[in-house]
TORVEX-287509 format. One line per field, with one value per atom (N, C-alpha, C): residue number from 1; residue in one letter; atom name; x, y, z. Coordinates in nm, 4 decimals. Example, Ala and Ser with C-alpha at 12.3 -4.5 7.8 and 13.67 -1.06 7.14 Angstrom:
% TORVEX-287509
resi: [1,1,1,2,2,2]
resn: [A,A,A,S,S,S]
name: [N,CA,C,N,CA,C]
east: [1.3190,1.2300,1.3200,1.2850,1.3670,1.2900]
north: [-0.5690,-0.4500,-0.3300,-0.2250,-0.1060,0.0030]
up: [0.7800,0.7800,0.7800,0.7080,0.7140,0.7870]
END
This chain:
% TORVEX-287509
resi: [1,1,1,2,2,2,3,3,3,4,4,4,5,5,5,6,6,6,7,7,7,8,8,8,9,9,9,10,10,10,11,11,11,12,12,12,13,13,13,14,14,14,15,15,15,16,16,16,17,17,17,18,18,18,19,19,19,20,20,20,21,21,21,22,22,22,23,23,23,24,24,24,25,25,25,26,26,26,27,27,27,28,28,28,29,29,29,30,30,30,31,31,31,32,32,32,33,33,33,34,34,34,35,35,35,36,36,36,37,37,37,38,38,38,39,39,39,40,40,40,41,41,41,42,42,42,43,43,43,44,44,44,45,45,45,46,46,46,47,47,47,48,48,48,49,49,49,50,50,50,51,51,51,52,52,52,53,53,53,54,54,54,55,55,55,56,56,56,57,57,57,58,58,58,59,59,59,60,60,60,61,61,61,62,62,62,63,63,63,64,64,64,65,65,65,66,66,66,67,67,67,68,68,68,69,69,69,70,70,70,71,71,71,72,72,72,73,73,73,74,74,74,75,75,75,76,76,76,77,77,77,78,78,78,79,79,79,80,80,80,81,81,81,82,82,82,83,83,83,84,84,84,85,85,85,86,86,86,87,87,87,88,88,88,89,89,89,90,90,90,91,91,91,92,92,92,93,93,93,94,94,94,95,95,95,96,96,96,97,97,97,98,98,98,99,99,99,100,100,100,101,101,101,102,102,102,103,103,103,104,104,104,105,105,105,106,106,106,107,107,107,108,108,108,109,109,109,110,110,110,111,111,111,112,112,112,113,113,113,114,114,114,115,115,115,116,116,116,117,117,117,118,118,118,119,119,119,120,120,120,121,121,121,122,122,122,123,123,123,124,124,124,125,125,125,126,126,126,127,127,127,128,128,128,129,129,129,130,130,130,131,131,131,132,132,132,133,133,133,134,134,134,135,135,135,136,136,136,137,137,137,138,138,138,139,139,139,140,140,140,141,141,141,142,142,142,143,143,143,144,144,144,145,145,145,146,146,146,147,147,147,148,148,148,149,149,149,150,150,150,151,151,151,152,152,152,153,153,153,154,154,154,155,155,155,156,156,156,157,157,157,158,158,158,159,159,159,160,160,160,161,161,161,162,162,162]
resn: [X,X,X,X,X,X,X,X,X,X,X,X,X,X,X,X,X,X,X,X,X,X,X,X,X,X,X,X,X,X,X,X,X,X,X,X,X,X,X,X,X,X,X,X,X,X,X,X,X,X,X,X,X,X,X,X,X,X,X,X,X,X,X,X,X,X,X,X,X,X,X,X,X,X,X,X,X,X,X,X,X,X,X,X,X,X,X,X,X,X,X,X,X,X,X,X,X,X,X,X,X,X,X,X,X,X,X,X,X,X,X,X,X,X,X,X,X,X,X,X,X,X,X,X,X,X,X,X,X,X,X,X,X,X,X,X,X,X,X,X,X,X,X,X,X,X,X,X,X,X,X,X,X,X,X,X,X,X,X,X,X,X,X,X,X,X,X,X,X,X,X,X,X,X,X,X,X,X,X,X,X,X,X,X,X,X,X,X,X,X,X,X,X,X,X,X,X,X,X,X,X,X,X,X,X,X,X,X,X,X,X,X,X,X,X,X,X,X,X,X,X,X,X,X,X,X,X,X,X,X,X,X,X,X,X,X,X,X,X,X,X,X,X,X,X,X,X,X,X,X,X,X,X,X,X,X,X,X,X,X,X,X,X,X,X,X,X,X,X,X,X,X,X,X,X,X,X,X,X,X,X,X,X,X,X,X,X,X,X,X,X,X,X,X,X,X,X,X,X,X,X,X,X,X,X,X,X,X,X,X,X,X,X,X,X,X,X,X,X,X,X,X,X,X,X,X,X,X,X,X,X,X,X,X,X,X,X,X,X,X,X,X,X,X,X,X,X,X,X,X,X,X,X,X,X,X,X,X,X,X,X,X,X,X,X,X,X,X,X,X,X,X,X,X,X,X,X,X,X,X,X,X,X,X,X,X,X,X,X,X,X,X,X,X,X,X,X,X,X,X,X,X,X,X,X,X,X,X,X,X,X,X,X,X,X,X,X,X,X,X,X,X,X,X,X,X,X,X,X,X,X,X,X,X,X,X,X,X,X,X,X,X,X,X,X,X,X,X,X,X,X,X,X,X,X,X,X,X,X,X,X,X,X,X,X,X,X,X,X,X,X,X,X,X,X,X,X,X,X,X,X,X,X,X,X,X]
name: [N,CA,C,N,CA,C,N,CA,C,N,CA,C,N,CA,C,N,CA,C,N,CA,C,N,CA,C,N,CA,C,N,CA,C,N,CA,C,N,CA,C,N,CA,C,N,CA,C,N,CA,C,N,CA,C,N,CA,C,N,CA,C,N,CA,C,N,CA,C,N,CA,C,N,CA,C,N,CA,C,N,CA,C,N,CA,C,N,CA,C,N,CA,C,N,CA,C,N,CA,C,N,CA,C,N,CA,C,N,CA,C,N,CA,C,N,CA,C,N,CA,C,N,CA,C,N,CA,C,N,CA,C,N,CA,C,N,CA,C,N,CA,C,N,CA,C,N,CA,C,N,CA,C,N,CA,C,N,CA,C,N,CA,C,N,CA,C,N,CA,C,N,CA,C,N,CA,C,N,CA,C,N,CA,C,N,CA,C,N,CA,C,N,CA,C,N,CA,C,N,CA,C,N,CA,C,N,CA,C,N,CA,C,N,CA,C,N,CA,C,N,CA,C,N,CA,C,N,CA,C,N,CA,C,N,CA,C,N,CA,C,N,CA,C,N,CA,C,N,CA,C,N,CA,C,N,CA,C,N,CA,C,N,CA,C,N,CA,C,N,CA,C,N,CA,C,N,CA,C,N,CA,C,N,CA,C,N,CA,C,N,CA,C,N,CA,C,N,CA,C,N,CA,C,N,CA,C,N,CA,C,N,CA,C,N,CA,C,N,CA,C,N,CA,C,N,CA,C,N,CA,C,N,CA,C,N,CA,C,N,CA,C,N,CA,C,N,CA,C,N,CA,C,N,CA,C,N,CA,C,N,CA,C,N,CA,C,N,CA,C,N,CA,C,N,CA,C,N,CA,C,N,CA,C,N,CA,C,N,CA,C,N,CA,C,N,CA,C,N,CA,C,N,CA,C,N,CA,C,N,CA,C,N,CA,C,N,CA,C,N,CA,C,N,CA,C,N,CA,C,N,CA,C,N,CA,C,N,CA,C,N,CA,C,N,CA,C,N,CA,C,N,CA,C,N,CA,C,N,CA,C,N,CA,C,N,CA,C,N,CA,C,N,CA,C,N,CA,C,N,CA,C,N,CA,C,N,CA,C,N,CA,C,N,CA,C,N,CA,C,N,CA,C,N,CA,C,N,CA,C,N,CA,C,N,CA,C,N,CA,C,N,CA,C,N,CA,C,N,CA,C,N,CA,C,N,CA,C,N,CA,C,N,CA,C,N,CA,C,N,CA,C,N,CA,C,N,CA,C,N,CA,C,N,CA,C]
east: [2.7231,2.7784,2.7629,2.7186,2.6819,2.6715,2.5991,2.5223,2.4034,2.3406,2.2199,2.1222,2.0581,1.9485,1.8530,1.7708,1.6535,1.5321,1.4933,1.3614,1.2591,1.2243,1.1110,1.1336,1.2439,1.2601,1.1903,1.1464,1.0744,1.1670,1.1783,1.2378,1.3419,1.2739,1.3973,1.5207,1.4494,1.5582,1.7059,1.6440,1.7330,1.8008,1.7673,1.8399,1.9555,1.9123,1.9672,2.0867,2.0540,2.1429,2.2612,2.2081,2.2842,2.3917,2.2931,2.3970,2.5297,2.4537,2.5555,2.6538,2.6587,2.7692,2.8669,2.7851,2.8828,2.9333,2.9189,3.0168,3.1020,3.0542,3.1561,3.2956,3.2639,3.3524,3.4313,3.4101,3.4770,3.5588,3.4947,3.5807,3.7158,3.6597,3.7719,3.8768,3.8331,3.9599,4.0028,3.9394,4.0101,3.9364,3.8409,3.8094,3.7394,3.7818,3.7227,3.5925,3.6360,3.5088,3.3801,3.4252,3.2901,3.2748,3.3333,3.2587,3.1757,3.1996,3.1122,3.0090,3.0392,2.8915,2.8136,2.8500,2.7701,2.6996,2.7847,2.7247,2.5874,2.6006,2.5203,2.3710,2.4099,2.3006,2.2350,2.3097,2.2239,2.1894,2.1933,2.1525,1.9986,1.9911,1.8796,1.7355,1.7928,1.7188,1.6360,1.5640,1.5165,1.6169,1.6213,1.7531,1.7474,1.6153,1.6019,1.5947,1.5175,1.5762,1.7039,1.7948,1.9199,2.0235,1.9722,2.0525,2.0004,1.8980,1.8591,1.9535,1.9231,2.0385,2.1594,2.2157,2.3615,2.3979,2.3120,2.3155,2.3400,2.2637,2.2513,2.3510,2.4321,2.4844,2.6345,2.6844,2.7536,2.7728,2.6409,2.6206,2.6737,2.6627,2.6322,2.7978,2.8501,3.0069,3.0462,3.0422,3.0879,3.0841,2.9455,2.8895,2.9726,3.0017,3.1012,3.2397,3.2999,3.4432,3.4621,3.3595,3.4079,3.2762,3.2467,3.1575,3.1698,3.2770,3.2649,3.1912,3.1674,3.1318,3.2459,3.2178,3.2930,3.2930,3.4003,3.4366,3.4612,3.4459,3.4928,3.6258,3.6882,3.8497,3.8541,3.7670,3.6945,3.6581,3.5564,3.4999,3.6133,3.6943,3.8402,3.8758,3.9072,4.0083,3.9608,3.8423,3.7569,3.7393,3.7186,3.7398,3.8874,3.9682,4.1350,4.1727,4.0887,4.1172,4.0855,3.9428,3.8509,3.9392,3.9213,4.0139,4.1475,4.2470,4.3601,4.3280,4.2830,4.2702,4.2071,4.0826,4.0108,4.0883,4.1339,4.1882,4.2929,4.3806,4.4447,4.4279,4.2863,4.2125,4.0966,4.0368,3.9485,3.9687,4.0783,4.1014,3.9766,4.0026,3.8740,3.7703,3.8009,3.6938,3.6542,3.5365,3.4718,3.4414,3.5625,3.5675,3.4559,3.4447,3.2886,3.1874,3.1445,3.0496,3.0910,3.2200,3.2745,3.1924,3.2102,3.2239,3.0385,2.9930,2.8585,2.7617,2.8064,2.7720,2.7905,2.9008,2.9589,2.8145,2.8101,2.7248,2.5546,2.5137,2.4136,2.3953,2.4706,2.4496,2.4146,2.4895,2.4698,2.3597,2.2821,2.1689,2.2140,2.3299,2.4174,2.3728,2.3313,2.3128,2.1692,2.1019,1.9693,2.0600,2.0382,2.0690,1.9918,1.9196,1.8266,1.8761,1.8962,1.9531,2.1279,2.1775,2.3229,2.2949,2.2284,2.2440,2.2107,2.1021,2.0641,2.1908,2.2716,2.3506,2.4784,2.4891,2.6373,2.5835,2.4582,2.4335,2.4311,2.2980,2.2776,2.4188,2.4626,2.5768,2.7186,2.7198,2.8361,2.7949,2.7048,2.6547,2.6413,2.6246,2.6187,2.7474,2.8183,2.9826,3.0389,3.0184,3.0792,3.0538,2.9247,2.8326,2.9259,2.9305,3.0278,3.1380,3.2121,3.3495,3.3622,3.2594,3.2933,3.2537,3.1538,3.1406,3.2596,3.3057,3.4390,3.5015,3.5782,3.6921,3.6423,3.5169,3.5382,3.4900,3.4342,3.4333,3.5567,3.6912,3.8233,3.8706,3.8389,3.8717,3.8410,3.6927,3.6498,3.6625,3.7405,3.7824,3.6364,3.5342,3.3944,3.3536,3.2284,3.1633,3.0509,3.0434,2.8998,2.7792,2.7801,2.6252,2.5723,2.6235,2.5544,2.5157,2.5934,2.5534,2.4414,2.4482,2.3699,2.2075,2.2112,2.0759,2.0115,2.1249,2.0717,2.0189,2.0820,1.9776,1.8910,1.8400,1.7214,1.6337,1.6815,1.5953,1.5556,1.6003,1.5490,1.4688,1.5117,1.4126,1.2933,1.2490,1.1334,1.0941,1.1399,1.0917,1.0343,1.1485,1.0945,0.9271,0.9208,0.7975,0.6912,0.7328,0.6040,0.5292,0.6019,0.5478,0.4881,0.3236,0.2380,0.2801,0.2498,0.2932,0.1457,0.1367,0.0255,-0.0439]
north: [-6.2109,-6.3198,-6.4241,-6.5247,-6.5610,-6.5160,-6.3554,-6.2947,-6.3449,-6.3579,-6.3903,-6.2444,-6.2443,-6.1169,-6.1408,-6.0652,-6.0868,-6.1335,-6.2710,-6.3216,-6.2300,-6.1519,-6.0769,-5.9276,-5.9274,-5.7565,-5.7837,-5.6674,-5.6510,-5.6486,-5.6471,-5.6659,-5.5569,-5.4297,-5.3209,-5.3108,-5.3057,-5.2849,-5.4210,-5.5416,-5.6292,-5.5966,-5.5546,-5.4919,-5.4097,-5.2944,-5.2044,-5.2330,-5.3242,-5.4305,-5.5080,-5.5727,-5.6525,-5.5738,-5.5005,-5.3842,-5.3185,-5.2545,-5.1788,-5.2520,-5.3772,-5.4689,-5.4758,-5.5172,-5.5342,-5.4527,-5.2840,-5.1878,-5.1475,-5.1777,-5.1730,-5.2619,-5.3965,-5.5007,-5.4395,-5.3931,-5.3422,-5.2298,-5.1301,-5.0145,-5.0885,-5.2022,-5.2102,-5.2778,-5.3457,-5.4200,-5.3065,-5.1560,-5.0965,-5.1294,-5.2076,-5.2667,-5.1344,-5.0809,-4.9489,-5.0010,-5.1398,-5.1675,-5.1894,-5.3202,-5.3348,-5.2500,-5.1502,-5.0564,-4.9837,-4.9189,-4.8615,-4.9347,-5.0623,-5.1314,-5.1563,-5.1338,-5.1645,-5.0196,-4.8885,-4.7958,-4.7407,-4.8126,-4.8419,-4.8766,-4.9891,-5.1134,-5.0144,-4.9494,-4.8874,-4.7893,-4.6904,-4.5781,-4.6060,-4.7408,-4.8292,-4.8394,-4.8278,-4.8433,-4.7193,-4.7025,-4.5807,-4.4812,-4.3866,-4.3001,-4.2711,-4.1786,-4.1827,-4.2961,-4.3904,-4.4864,-4.5504,-4.5160,-4.6148,-4.4757,-4.3797,-4.2689,-4.2814,-4.2685,-4.3096,-4.4300,-4.5218,-4.6050,-4.6128,-4.5538,-4.4733,-4.3821,-4.3022,-4.1773,-4.2861,-4.3480,-4.4304,-4.4760,-4.5821,-4.6436,-4.5365,-4.4510,-4.3230,-4.2715,-4.2343,-4.1798,-4.2597,-4.4141,-4.5194,-4.5414,-4.5474,-4.5495,-4.4029,-4.2935,-4.2142,-4.2029,-4.2543,-4.2574,-4.3798,-4.5096,-4.5665,-4.5974,-4.4706,-4.4683,-4.3085,-4.2563,-4.1200,-4.1516,-4.2206,-4.2377,-4.0996,-4.0676,-3.9321,-3.7895,-3.7938,-3.7008,-3.6723,-3.6208,-3.5861,-3.4374,-3.3814,-3.2724,-3.2426,-3.1100,-3.0918,-3.1421,-3.1244,-3.2272,-3.3592,-3.4255,-3.5659,-3.5825,-3.4888,-3.5148,-3.4773,-3.3668,-3.2934,-3.4565,-3.5547,-3.6107,-3.7130,-3.7762,-3.8660,-3.8542,-3.7193,-3.6607,-3.6974,-3.6765,-3.6282,-3.8160,-3.8642,-4.0139,-4.0588,-4.0743,-4.1401,-4.0629,-3.9347,-3.8574,-3.9389,-3.9574,-4.0162,-4.1195,-4.2274,-4.3953,-4.3806,-4.2813,-4.3008,-4.2515,-4.1460,-4.1174,-4.1564,-4.2457,-4.3418,-4.4596,-4.4961,-4.5313,-4.5254,-4.3881,-4.3221,-4.1800,-4.1336,-4.0208,-3.9511,-3.8141,-3.7129,-3.7606,-3.7605,-3.7887,-3.6304,-3.6161,-3.4864,-3.4815,-3.3838,-3.4475,-3.3481,-3.2497,-3.1775,-3.2806,-3.3855,-3.4585,-3.5763,-3.6164,-3.6992,-3.5676,-3.4654,-3.3834,-3.3920,-3.3517,-3.3836,-3.4645,-3.5702,-3.7316,-3.6980,-3.6870,-3.6410,-3.5848,-3.4507,-3.3384,-3.3937,-3.4708,-3.5008,-3.5756,-3.7176,-3.7786,-3.7374,-3.6420,-3.5896,-3.4717,-3.4536,-3.3629,-3.2177,-3.1775,-3.0685,-2.9921,-3.0670,-3.0232,-3.1392,-3.0847,-3.1518,-3.2466,-3.3665,-3.4617,-3.4634,-3.4388,-3.4275,-3.3277,-3.1571,-3.0855,-3.1156,-3.1719,-3.1917,-3.2956,-3.3730,-3.4963,-3.4498,-3.3335,-3.2788,-3.1900,-3.1190,-3.0184,-3.1322,-3.1892,-3.3247,-3.4292,-3.4371,-3.5415,-3.6944,-3.7755,-3.8997,-3.9782,-4.0253,-4.1250,-4.1037,-3.9919,-3.9285,-3.8937,-3.8731,-3.8917,-4.0475,-4.0906,-4.2382,-4.3365,-4.3009,-4.3596,-4.2485,-4.1745,-4.0775,-4.1560,-4.1815,-4.2529,-4.3698,-4.4749,-4.6232,-4.5619,-4.4894,-4.4712,-4.4099,-4.3054,-4.2819,-4.4066,-4.4779,-4.6080,-4.6885,-4.7271,-4.8122,-4.7490,-4.6269,-4.5998,-4.6251,-4.5552,-4.5724,-4.7234,-4.8141,-4.9459,-4.9992,-4.9567,-4.9873,-4.9496,-4.8004,-4.7459,-4.8423,-4.8797,-4.9316,-5.1059,-5.1444,-5.2630,-5.3609,-5.3011,-5.3436,-5.4123,-5.5179,-5.5619,-5.4609,-5.4608,-5.3814,-5.3975,-5.5666,-5.6272,-5.6054,-5.5428,-5.5171,-5.3890,-5.3009,-5.1255,-5.1717,-5.2390,-5.2019,-5.2845,-5.3737,-5.4367,-5.3132,-5.2509,-5.1656,-5.0474,-5.0033,-4.8724,-4.8934,-5.0418,-5.0784,-5.0802,-5.1682,-5.1734,-5.0543,-4.9699,-4.8154,-4.7351,-4.7595,-4.6971,-4.7575,-4.8828,-4.9855,-4.9271,-4.8910,-4.8707,-4.7528,-4.6198,-4.5078,-4.4674,-4.6066,-4.5620,-4.6498,-4.7111,-4.7554,-4.6894,-4.5789,-4.5096,-4.4218,-4.4274,-4.3346,-4.1803,-4.0974,-3.9400,-3.9020,-3.8122,-3.7959,-3.6962]
up: [-2.7207,-2.7486,-2.6375,-2.5973,-2.4474,-2.3630,-2.3458,-2.2773,-2.2841,-2.1474,-2.1211,-2.0874,-2.1357,-2.1300,-2.0818,-1.9387,-1.9242,-1.9921,-1.9958,-2.0982,-2.1039,-2.0106,-1.9825,-2.0685,-2.1383,-2.2029,-2.3189,-2.3312,-2.5029,-2.6059,-2.7489,-2.8432,-2.8764,-2.8213,-2.8292,-2.7363,-2.5850,-2.5037,-2.5352,-2.5565,-2.5762,-2.7026,-2.8255,-2.9226,-2.9018,-2.8475,-2.7581,-2.6850,-2.5516,-2.5137,-2.6233,-2.6802,-2.7808,-2.8804,-2.9235,-2.9954,-2.9507,-2.8120,-2.7557,-2.6794,-2.7228,-2.6373,-2.7429,-2.8554,-2.9560,-3.0043,-3.0144,-2.9903,-2.9490,-2.7936,-2.6911,-2.7294,-2.7935,-2.8094,-2.8959,-2.9973,-3.1317,-3.1139,-3.0314,-2.9846,-2.9101,-2.8160,-2.7368,-2.8275,-2.8865,-2.9989,-3.0843,-3.0564,-3.2030,-3.3330,-3.3965,-3.4863,-3.5544,-3.6351,-3.7112,-3.7686,-3.8388,-3.9637,-3.8793,-3.7712,-3.7214,-3.6240,-3.5649,-3.5033,-3.5639,-3.6869,-3.7870,-3.8291,-3.8188,-3.8487,-3.7304,-3.6229,-3.4934,-3.4489,-3.4983,-3.4725,-3.5533,-3.6780,-3.7696,-3.7827,-3.6912,-3.6499,-3.4931,-3.4330,-3.3000,-3.3546,-3.5262,-3.5202,-3.5978,-3.6077,-3.6945,-3.5890,-3.4572,-3.3338,-3.2585,-3.1846,-3.1651,-3.0677,-3.1447,-3.1307,-2.9430,-2.8919,-2.8205,-2.6925,-2.7495,-2.5983,-2.6127,-2.7223,-2.7328,-2.6103,-2.6629,-2.5987,-2.4413,-2.3928,-2.2610,-2.1632,-2.2517,-2.2027,-2.1716,-2.3107,-2.2573,-2.1873,-2.1238,-2.0403,-1.9309,-1.8908,-1.7469,-1.7254,-1.8357,-1.8326,-1.7915,-1.8365,-1.8178,-1.6943,-1.6782,-1.5404,-1.3989,-1.4116,-1.3168,-1.3250,-1.3988,-1.4331,-1.3613,-1.4021,-1.3441,-1.1712,-1.1444,-0.9787,-0.9149,-0.9955,-0.9800,-0.9328,-1.0057,-1.0286,-0.9059,-0.8851,-0.8302,-0.7397,-0.5909,-0.4982,-0.4107,-0.4282,-0.3238,-0.4134,-0.5362,-0.6274,-0.6949,-0.8355,-0.9221,-0.9733,-0.9873,-1.0197,-1.1693,-1.2206,-1.3593,-1.4305,-1.3071,-1.3253,-1.3517,-1.2884,-1.3423,-1.4678,-1.5012,-1.6638,-1.7582,-1.7496,-1.8395,-1.8290,-1.7166,-1.7210,-1.8095,-1.7871,-1.8593,-1.9918,-2.0382,-2.1907,-2.2432,-2.1593,-2.2383,-2.2565,-2.1900,-2.1766,-2.3184,-2.3430,-2.4483,-2.5454,-2.5845,-2.6668,-2.6971,-2.6643,-2.6494,-2.7132,-2.6411,-2.6740,-2.8146,-2.8148,-2.9611,-3.0738,-3.0870,-3.1871,-3.2532,-3.1817,-3.2455,-3.3626,-3.3397,-3.4549,-3.5272,-3.4879,-3.5125,-3.5400,-3.6635,-3.7137,-3.7123,-3.7123,-3.7117,-3.6066,-3.5186,-3.4149,-3.3513,-3.3070,-3.2828,-3.0928,-3.1049,-2.9309,-2.8539,-2.9274,-2.8590,-2.8421,-2.9629,-2.9039,-2.8230,-2.7698,-2.6475,-2.4968,-2.5047,-2.4147,-2.4085,-2.5032,-2.5312,-2.4789,-2.4871,-2.4165,-2.2861,-2.2273,-2.0580,-1.9808,-2.0601,-2.0079,-2.0284,-2.1515,-2.1491,-2.0502,-2.0179,-1.9550,-1.8233,-1.7520,-1.6376,-1.6302,-1.7399,-1.7157,-1.7140,-1.7957,-1.7945,-1.8817,-1.9904,-2.1556,-2.2234,-2.2870,-2.3317,-2.4474,-2.4273,-2.4923,-2.6306,-2.6518,-2.7880,-2.8402,-2.8024,-2.8387,-2.9172,-2.8313,-2.8554,-2.9491,-2.9558,-3.0642,-3.1922,-3.2135,-3.3422,-3.3665,-3.2923,-3.3411,-3.4397,-3.3331,-3.3553,-3.4783,-3.4508,-3.5675,-3.5232,-3.5196,-3.4737,-3.4589,-3.5632,-3.5651,-3.4711,-3.4962,-3.4461,-3.2869,-3.2575,-3.0757,-2.9930,-3.1150,-3.0668,-3.0345,-3.1544,-3.1556,-3.0175,-2.9967,-2.9046,-2.8086,-2.7524,-2.6565,-2.5995,-2.6836,-2.7186,-2.6483,-2.7340,-2.6561,-2.5661,-2.4984,-2.3349,-2.2780,-2.3188,-2.2353,-2.2223,-2.3562,-2.3628,-2.2799,-2.2275,-2.1642,-2.0266,-1.9748,-1.8203,-1.8123,-1.9023,-1.8602,-1.8098,-1.9114,-1.8835,-1.7559,-1.7365,-1.6058,-1.4817,-1.4847,-1.3866,-1.3803,-1.4860,-1.5426,-1.4918,-1.5475,-1.5552,-1.7053,-1.6686,-1.7996,-1.8578,-1.9627,-1.9978,-1.9279,-1.8609,-1.8689,-1.7864,-1.7022,-1.5217,-1.5395,-1.6485,-1.6584,-1.7314,-1.8505,-1.9561,-1.8918,-1.7974,-1.7210,-1.6008,-1.5527,-1.4690,-1.5580,-1.6420,-1.7254,-1.7859,-1.8403,-1.9045,-1.7996,-1.6759,-1.5601,-1.4586,-1.4880,-1.4451,-1.5099,-1.6709,-1.7769,-1.7795,-1.7600,-1.7454,-1.5868,-1.5154,-1.3730,-1.3717,-1.4570,-1.4341,-1.4909,-1.6227,-1.7501,-1.6685,-1.5441,-1.5111,-1.3931,-1.3155,-1.2291,-1.2905,-1.2478,-1.2877,-1.2391,-1.3141,-1.3140,-1.2278,-1.1088,-1.0534,-1.1438]
END
């Protein structure tokens, strides 16, 4: 909605950013119908790329919110907050999927295994809910975090492996 993404971005990263932003907006306004639609739009994009971007955003937000490092209690607090806020407007929320997003983003579990077990739609839905909560806690806009996550992935992809 008025946000300009870097012109040099290829189509897929741009779509991931635009659609993730729209999903976060729907989650912030607790618009269940719009949220379901945006999650479906995210599901149509390359799943692995979407989850890498989302994991980068979650990781950066956790690091910014806990500059001295975070503990299991910090992760538990985030999980409790996300679940409490989302259950109000999303009945049937899978709490274990929220936990998998947090642990997967931190590299504690394998995201692709978690997503396979939980299902792509539920994993994406949970990732957006976690990002929405962390952004609200940090009082931040998703744009800078999305740009940074995509830039980091692009940078990592251009580094040649020995």
